[in-house]
C-alpha angles and dihedrals in degrees: 000000000000092000092051090051092048093050092050090051092050092046095050091047093049093050092050091050096041094080091080111116142039104258133032094256092055091045091049093053094045092042091049095049094045092046092050091054092047093045094050091047092048093048093047092050094048095045096256130126111283094208090056089046091050093050094049093042094047092049093050092045092049094048092045092049093048093048101044129082124225 
Protein backbone atom coordinates (compact mmCIF):
# COMPACT_ATOMS: atom_id res chain seq x y z
CA UNK A 1 0.00 0.00 0.00
CA UNK A 2 2.85 2.37 0.83
CA UNK A 3 4.43 1.88 -2.60
CA UNK A 4 1.16 2.59 -4.38
CA UNK A 5 0.72 5.80 -2.41
CA UNK A 6 4.28 6.83 -3.19
CA UNK A 7 3.85 6.08 -6.88
CA UNK A 8 0.63 8.10 -7.01
CA UNK A 9 2.32 10.99 -5.25
CA UNK A 10 5.26 10.92 -7.66
CA UNK A 11 2.94 10.70 -10.66
CA UNK A 12 0.80 13.62 -9.55
CA UNK A 13 3.82 15.81 -8.80
CA UNK A 14 5.47 14.89 -12.09
CA UNK A 15 2.35 15.71 -14.09
CA UNK A 16 2.01 19.01 -12.25
CA UNK A 17 5.62 19.96 -12.95
CA UNK A 18 5.71 18.63 -16.51
CA UNK A 19 4.06 21.70 -18.02
CA UNK A 20 7.31 23.69 -17.88
CA UNK A 21 8.45 24.60 -21.40
CA UNK A 22 7.15 25.74 -24.75
CA UNK A 23 7.21 22.57 -26.83
CA UNK A 24 6.68 18.86 -26.04
CA UNK A 25 10.41 18.05 -26.20
CA UNK A 26 11.33 20.69 -23.65
CA UNK A 27 8.47 19.67 -21.38
CA UNK A 28 9.52 16.02 -21.64
CA UNK A 29 13.08 16.85 -20.57
CA UNK A 30 12.12 19.15 -17.71
CA UNK A 31 9.33 16.83 -16.59
CA UNK A 32 11.70 13.87 -16.67
CA UNK A 33 14.37 15.63 -14.64
CA UNK A 34 11.93 16.95 -12.06
CA UNK A 35 10.15 13.61 -11.88
CA UNK A 36 13.43 11.82 -11.32
CA UNK A 37 14.28 14.14 -8.44
CA UNK A 38 10.87 13.78 -6.85
CA UNK A 39 10.90 10.01 -7.34
CA UNK A 40 14.33 9.59 -5.79
CA UNK A 41 13.39 11.79 -2.85
CA UNK A 42 10.09 10.02 -2.26
CA UNK A 43 11.75 6.61 -2.44
CA UNK A 44 14.47 7.66 -0.01
CA UNK A 45 11.94 9.05 2.47
CA UNK A 46 9.77 5.93 2.36
CA UNK A 47 12.60 3.40 2.65
CA UNK A 48 12.64 2.39 -1.01
CA UNK A 49 15.45 2.46 -3.51
CA UNK A 50 16.18 6.00 -4.73
CA UNK A 51 17.44 4.77 -8.11
CA UNK A 52 14.21 2.91 -8.75
CA UNK A 53 12.20 5.93 -7.65
CA UNK A 54 14.23 8.14 -9.98
CA UNK A 55 13.62 5.82 -12.92
CA UNK A 56 9.89 5.63 -12.32
CA UNK A 57 9.53 9.35 -11.58
CA UNK A 58 11.65 10.30 -14.56
CA UNK A 59 9.62 8.12 -16.90
CA UNK A 60 6.31 9.43 -15.61
CA UNK A 61 7.55 13.03 -15.75
CA UNK A 62 8.91 12.70 -19.27
CA UNK A 63 5.73 11.05 -20.51
CA UNK A 64 3.58 13.66 -18.79
CA UNK A 65 5.65 16.48 -20.23
CA UNK A 66 5.53 15.10 -23.75
CA UNK A 67 1.77 14.51 -23.68
CA UNK A 68 0.57 17.74 -22.07
CA UNK A 69 -0.07 21.05 -23.77
CA UNK A 70 1.09 24.38 -22.30
